[in-house]
PLY file of the C-alpha trace (Angstrom):
ply
format ascii 1.0
element vertex 115
property float x
property float y
property float z
element edge 114
property int vertex1
property int vertex2
end_header
-94.41 16.53 16.76
-93.14 13.30 18.29
-89.46 12.54 17.99
-88.02 9.05 18.26
-86.40 9.76 21.63
-89.68 10.62 23.38
-90.79 8.23 26.04
-94.20 6.69 25.60
-97.12 8.98 26.22
-98.45 8.49 29.77
-100.93 11.37 30.13
-103.13 13.28 27.70
-105.32 16.39 27.91
-107.80 16.39 25.03
-108.63 19.23 22.65
-112.02 19.88 24.27
-110.57 20.08 27.79
-110.10 23.29 29.78
-107.98 22.86 32.91
-107.23 25.38 35.66
-104.75 24.72 38.43
-101.54 22.76 38.95
-100.87 19.44 37.22
-97.93 17.18 38.17
-97.31 14.21 35.88
-94.71 11.45 35.99
-93.54 10.76 32.46
-94.75 12.39 29.26
-97.77 14.70 29.06
-99.39 15.72 25.77
-101.72 18.71 25.80
-104.22 19.40 23.01
-106.58 21.55 25.13
-106.41 24.74 27.20
-104.44 25.06 30.44
-104.47 27.98 32.85
-101.96 27.27 35.59
-98.84 25.23 36.15
-97.64 22.03 34.44
-94.82 19.86 35.71
-93.74 16.63 33.94
-90.67 14.86 32.60
-91.64 15.77 29.04
-94.42 18.15 27.95
-95.73 18.14 24.39
-98.01 21.03 23.45
-99.75 20.19 20.18
-100.88 22.69 17.53
-104.26 23.07 19.30
-102.80 23.59 22.81
-103.16 26.95 24.56
-101.29 27.43 27.85
-101.31 30.45 30.15
-98.99 29.92 33.08
-95.82 28.00 33.78
-94.49 24.79 32.21
-91.62 22.87 33.84
-90.04 19.73 32.36
-86.79 18.20 31.20
-88.01 18.58 27.62
-90.73 20.90 26.30
-92.05 20.75 22.74
-94.26 23.68 21.69
-96.57 23.36 18.71
-99.37 25.57 20.07
-99.56 28.86 21.97
-97.93 29.61 25.33
-98.19 32.78 27.38
-96.06 32.53 30.49
-92.85 30.90 31.66
-91.16 27.84 30.17
-88.50 26.03 32.22
-86.84 23.18 30.32
-83.97 21.47 32.15
-82.59 19.91 28.95
-84.17 21.30 25.77
-86.96 23.58 24.58
-88.25 22.95 21.05
-90.51 25.44 19.29
-92.05 23.96 16.17
-93.18 25.89 13.09
-96.71 26.29 14.53
-95.47 27.21 18.02
-95.94 30.68 19.50
-94.36 31.66 22.83
-94.90 34.94 24.67
-92.94 34.97 27.91
-89.70 34.01 29.57
-87.81 30.86 28.64
-85.15 29.14 30.75
-83.28 26.21 29.21
-79.90 24.68 28.43
-80.68 24.20 24.73
-83.25 25.73 22.40
-84.43 24.75 18.94
-86.76 26.91 16.85
-88.10 25.60 13.55
-88.68 28.13 10.76
-92.06 29.75 11.35
-91.95 29.31 15.12
-92.46 32.53 17.08
-90.96 33.61 20.37
-91.22 36.92 22.16
-89.66 37.27 25.56
-86.47 36.70 27.47
-84.37 33.60 26.85
-81.91 32.55 29.53
-79.59 29.66 28.76
-77.44 28.18 31.51
-75.80 24.85 32.04
-76.45 25.00 35.79
-79.81 23.24 36.32
-80.14 24.77 39.79
-81.03 28.07 38.11
-84.01 26.57 36.23
0 1
1 2
2 3
3 4
4 5
5 6
6 7
7 8
8 9
9 10
10 11
11 12
12 13
13 14
14 15
15 16
16 17
17 18
18 19
19 20
20 21
21 22
22 23
23 24
24 25
25 26
26 27
27 28
28 29
29 30
30 31
31 32
32 33
33 34
34 35
35 36
36 37
37 38
38 39
39 40
40 41
41 42
42 43
43 44
44 45
45 46
46 47
47 48
48 49
49 50
50 51
51 52
52 53
53 54
54 55
55 56
56 57
57 58
58 59
59 60
60 61
61 62
62 63
63 64
64 65
65 66
66 67
67 68
68 69
69 70
70 71
71 72
72 73
73 74
74 75
75 76
76 77
77 78
78 79
79 80
80 81
81 82
82 83
83 84
84 85
85 86
86 87
87 88
88 89
89 90
90 91
91 92
92 93
93 94
94 95
95 96
96 97
97 98
98 99
99 100
100 101
101 102
102 103
103 104
104 105
105 106
106 107
107 108
108 109
109 110
110 111
111 112
112 113
113 114
């Protein structure tokens, strides 16, 4: 789930946490709980237990849990083998590990202004 190029983890939402609203984080955010709303960080890591309904915006997004909504990754979107995405994805690069699921529109552009 963590790759060597990830910055250190600055913020964490635990598995027993339910959050509703908008969350803006400087640095890396790991989510193990449930989010209903909007996330914005430099890097967002959604673990196997994470459930997100809403919008996620970051330079890098790693999905190991379930997402229903919009993903906007300025650099790369990674969907791991346990990741499930239902919604629209906007990114420059995408990586899907065998077993990862995605259903929705994928738009890949090099122009970050479109993200």
